[in-house]
C-alpha positions as CSV (number, residue, x, y, z in Angstrom):
1,M,0.0,0.0,0.0
2,E,1.5,3.3,-1.1
3,Y,1.1,6.7,0.6
4,R,2.8,9.8,-0.9
5,A,2.3,13.5,-1.3
6,L,-0.1,14.7,-3.9
7,D,1.2,16.2,-7.1
8,K,-0.8,19.4,-6.8
9,E,-0.3,20.5,-10.4
10,N,-1.5,17.3,-11.9
11,H,-4.3,16.5,-9.4
12,P,-7.7,16.4,-11.1
13,C,-10.2,19.2,-10.5
14,G,-13.8,19.8,-11.3
15,E,-16.3,17.4,-9.9
16,H,-13.6,15.4,-8.2
17,K,-12.7,18.5,-6.1
18,M,-16.3,19.0,-5.2
19,M,-16.4,15.6,-3.5
20,M,-13.4,16.4,-1.3
21,D,-13.2,17.3,2.4
22,A,-15.0,20.6,3.0
23,T,-12.2,21.6,5.4
24,S,-9.5,21.2,2.8
25,A,-8.2,24.0,0.7
26,T,-5.8,21.8,-1.2
27,G,-8.2,19.1,-2.4
28,V,-7.3,16.3,0.0
29,L,-9.8,13.5,0.8
30,H,-8.9,13.1,4.5
31,P,-8.5,15.1,7.7
32,Y,-4.8,14.2,8.3
33,W,-1.5,16.2,8.3
34,P,0.4,17.0,6.3
35,R,-2.6,18.0,4.2
36,D,-1.1,16.8,0.9
37,L,-0.8,13.1,1.9
38,L,-2.3,10.8,-0.6
39,I,-4.2,7.9,1.1
40,P,-5.9,6.2,-1.8
41,T,-7.9,3.6,0.3
42,Y,-9.1,6.1,3.0
43,V,-12.8,5.8,4.0
44,A,-14.2,8.4,6.5
45,N,-15.4,7.1,9.8
46,D,-19.1,6.6,10.3
47,R,-18.8,6.7,14.1
48,S,-18.3,10.0,15.9
49,M,-15.4,11.1,18.0
50,S,-17.6,10.9,21.1
51,E,-18.6,7.3,20.4
52,I,-15.0,6.2,20.0
53,L,-13.7,8.1,23.1
54,V,-16.6,6.9,25.3
55,F,-15.7,3.3,24.3
56,L,-12.0,3.8,25.0
57,F,-12.4,5.4,28.4
58,S,-15.4,3.2,29.4
59,V,-13.6,0.0,28.9
60,S,-10.4,1.3,30.5
61,G,-12.5,2.5,33.4
62,V,-14.0,-1.0,33.8
63,F,-10.6,-2.6,33.9
64,L,-9.5,0.0,36.4
65,L,-12.6,-0.4,38.6
66,V,-12.6,-4.2,38.6
67,T,-8.8,-4.3,39.4
68,W,-9.3,-1.8,42.2
69,L,-12.0,-3.9,43.8
70,I,-9.9,-7.1,43.4
71,T,-6.8,-5.5,45.0
72,G,-8.9,-4.3,47.9
73,Q,-9.5,-7.8,49.1
74,K,-7.3,-9.2,51.8
75,G,-4.9,-11.8,50.5
76,A,-2.4,-14.1,52.2
77,T,-0.1,-11.2,52.9
78,G,-2.7,-8.7,53.8
79,R,-4.3,-5.9,51.7
80,L,-2.3,-3.9,49.2
81,G,-1.7,-0.2,50.0
82,T,-3.4,2.5,48.0
83,W,-0.3,3.3,46.0
84,R,0.3,-0.3,45.1
85,R,-3.4,-0.8,44.2
86,L,-3.2,2.1,41.8
87,A,0.0,0.7,40.2
88,V,-1.7,-2.7,39.7
89,C,-4.7,-0.9,38.2
90,W,-2.3,0.9,35.8
91,F,-0.9,-2.5,34.6
92,A,-4.4,-3.8,34.1
93,V,-5.4,-0.9,31.9
94,C,-2.0,-1.2,30.1
95,G,-2.8,-4.8,29.3
96,F,-6.0,-3.8,27.6
97,I,-4.6,-0.9,25.7
98,H,-1.4,-2.7,24.6
99,G,-2.8,-6.1,24.0
100,V,-6.2,-5.2,22.4
101,I,-6.0,-1.7,20.9
102,E,-2.4,-1.7,19.9
103,G,-2.5,-5.4,19.1
104,W,-5.2,-4.6,16.5
105,F,-2.9,-2.0,14.9
106,S,0.0,-4.4,14.8
107,L,-2.2,-6.9,12.9
108,Y,-4.2,-4.7,10.6
109,Y,-2.1,-1.5,10.1
110,D,-2.1,-2.1,6.3
111,I,-5.9,-2.0,6.0
112,I,-6.9,0.5,8.7
113,P,-7.4,3.5,6.3
114,G,-10.2,1.8,4.4
115,D,-11.6,-0.5,7.2
116,Q,-14.7,0.3,9.1
117,S,-14.2,-2.1,12.0
118,F,-14.6,-0.2,15.3
119,L,-11.0,-0.5,16.3
120,S,-9.8,0.6,12.9
121,Q,-12.1,3.7,13.2
122,L,-10.5,4.3,16.6
123,W,-7.1,4.4,15.0
124,K,-8.3,6.6,12.2
125,E,-9.7,9.0,14.8
126,Y,-6.4,8.9,16.8
127,S,-4.5,9.5,13.5
128,K,-5.9,13.0,13.4
129,G,-3.3,13.7,16.1
130,D,-0.6,11.6,14.5
131,S,-1.0,10.5,10.9
132,R,1.9,8.1,11.1
133,Y,-0.6,5.5,12.1
134,V,-2.9,5.9,9.2
135,I,0.0,5.7,6.7
136,A,1.6,2.7,8.5
137,D,4.9,4.6,9.2
138,N,7.7,2.0,9.7
139,F,8.6,3.3,13.2
140,T,5.0,3.2,14.5
141,V,4.4,-0.3,13.1
142,C,7.6,-1.7,14.7
143,M,7.1,0.1,18.0
144,E,3.4,-0.8,18.4
145,T,4.1,-4.5,17.5
146,V,6.7,-4.8,20.2
147,T,4.4,-3.0,22.6
148,A,1.4,-5.1,21.8
149,W,3.1,-8.5,21.9
150,L,5.5,-7.9,24.8
151,W,4.2,-5.2,27.2
152,G,0.6,-6.3,26.7
153,P,1.0,-9.8,28.1
154,F,3.7,-8.7,30.5
155,S,1.2,-6.1,32.0
156,F,-1.4,-8.8,32.7
157,W,1.4,-11.0,34.1
158,A,2.4,-8.1,36.4
159,V,-1.2,-7.9,37.7
160,F,-1.2,-11.6,38.5
161,A,2.3,-11.3,40.1
162,F,1.2,-8.5,42.5
163,L,-2.1,-10.2,43.4
164,T,-0.3,-13.4,44.2
165,N,2.7,-11.8,45.8
166,K,5.2,-13.3,43.5
167,P,8.9,-12.5,44.3
168,Y,9.6,-11.4,40.8
169,R,6.8,-8.8,40.7
170,F,9.1,-5.8,40.9
171,V,11.3,-7.2,38.3
172,L,8.3,-7.3,35.9
173,Q,7.4,-3.8,36.9
174,L,10.9,-2.6,36.1
175,I,11.1,-4.4,32.7
176,I,7.6,-3.2,31.6
177,S,8.1,0.4,32.7
178,L,11.5,0.6,31.1
179,G,10.1,-0.7,27.8
180,Q,7.2,1.8,28.0
181,L,9.4,4.7,28.8
182,Y,11.8,3.9,26.0
183,G,9.0,3.6,23.4
184,A,7.4,6.8,24.5
185,V,10.6,8.8,24.4
186,L,11.3,7.5,20.9
187,Y,7.7,8.2,19.9
188,F,8.0,11.9,20.9
189,Y,11.6,12.3,19.7
190,T,11.1,10.9,16.2
191,E,8.1,13.2,15.7
192,H,10.1,16.2,17.0
193,R,12.8,15.5,14.4
194,D,10.0,15.4,11.8
195,G,9.0,18.9,12.9
196,Y,5.6,17.8,14.2
197,A,4.5,17.4,10.6
198,H,1.9,14.6,11.3
199,S,-0.6,16.7,13.3
200,E,-2.1,20.1,13.4
201,L,0.4,21.7,15.7
202,G,-1.3,23.4,18.7
203,H,-4.8,21.9,18.1
204,P,-6.4,21.5,21.5
205,I,-7.8,18.1,20.9
206,Y,-5.7,16.4,18.1
207,F,-2.3,17.8,19.2
208,W,-2.5,18.5,22.9
209,F,-5.0,15.8,24.0
210,Y,-4.4,12.9,21.5
211,F,-0.7,13.4,20.7
212,V,0.7,14.9,23.9
213,F,-1.5,14.1,26.9
214,M,-2.5,10.5,25.9
215,N,1.2,9.6,25.3
216,V,2.9,11.6,28.1
217,L,1.2,9.3,30.6
218,W,3.6,6.6,29.3
219,V,6.5,8.8,30.3
220,V,5.4,10.1,33.7
221,I,3.9,6.9,35.2
222,P,6.5,4.4,33.9
223,L,9.3,6.7,35.2
224,T,7.6,6.8,38.6
225,L,7.3,3.0,38.6
226,I,10.9,2.6,37.6
227,L,12.0,4.6,40.6
228,D,9.7,2.6,42.8
229,A,11.0,-0.7,41.5
230,W,14.6,0.6,41.9
231,R,13.8,1.3,45.6
232,Q,12.1,-2.0,46.2
233,L,14.8,-4.1,44.5
234,S,17.6,-2.2,46.2
235,A,16.1,-2.7,49.6
236,A,15.8,-6.5,48.8
237,Q,19.4,-6.7,47.7
238,T,20.5,-4.7,50.8
239,H,18.6,-7.2,53.0
240,T,20.2,-10.1,51.2
241,D,23.7,-8.6,51.5
242,N,23.2,-8.0,55.2
243,T,22.0,-11.5,55.8
244,K,25.0,-13.0,54.0
245,S,27.3,-10.7,56.0
246,H,25.8,-11.8,59.3
247,K,26.1,-15.5,58.3
248,S,29.8,-15.0,57.4
249,K,30.5,-13.4,60.7
250,R,28.9,-16.3,62.6
251,N,31.0,-18.8,60.6
């Protein structure tokens, strides 16, 4: 599937232009940036922005609420604290977003522009903030595939590990959070080097909400969880070192 800039001089006019997007002054058939992208298979969504966002945040909210209730139950080692419960809820939501939504993109990125499945429409809506997704940019395909097939399952594994008090739970937290942080930094940095060409710079919804806010979460929260895992693992190693030291002195 080919996506390229339109040849404005040779582009047909007349009736063809009358069918084009009413918001376009350059005769493009889509709402994406840069405005001269040619996306030959693009079909406009038949679902509204509100329908798509309500679905995304409702399902994410269900995952958060169910996980919050589960983590509030007393286990073999007692109840989890509020901070730890929130962290586990985060991993549950990450499992859904990485595994289902980003998993869909990793499988169907090549047909999304013309597909009317709900999740394809979700990606077409999100692409108004970053058109790299609707043109199957090589970086986004590779990054989202790794995210979907590694951090998705690992996030659900982390939920299980914390609920069952597995000794490796903070190792999982560290690995997942490092992967998320690295992916988010590359995501922002590559677009910065492209001059923010794939969105309407400064748009309150498409740029600031879709592109910035919805992605900066995967910088701030993973960074916080990395520091938390560092502290937990360092404390465990300190305890192990002190135990070995005491045993050596006794011998």
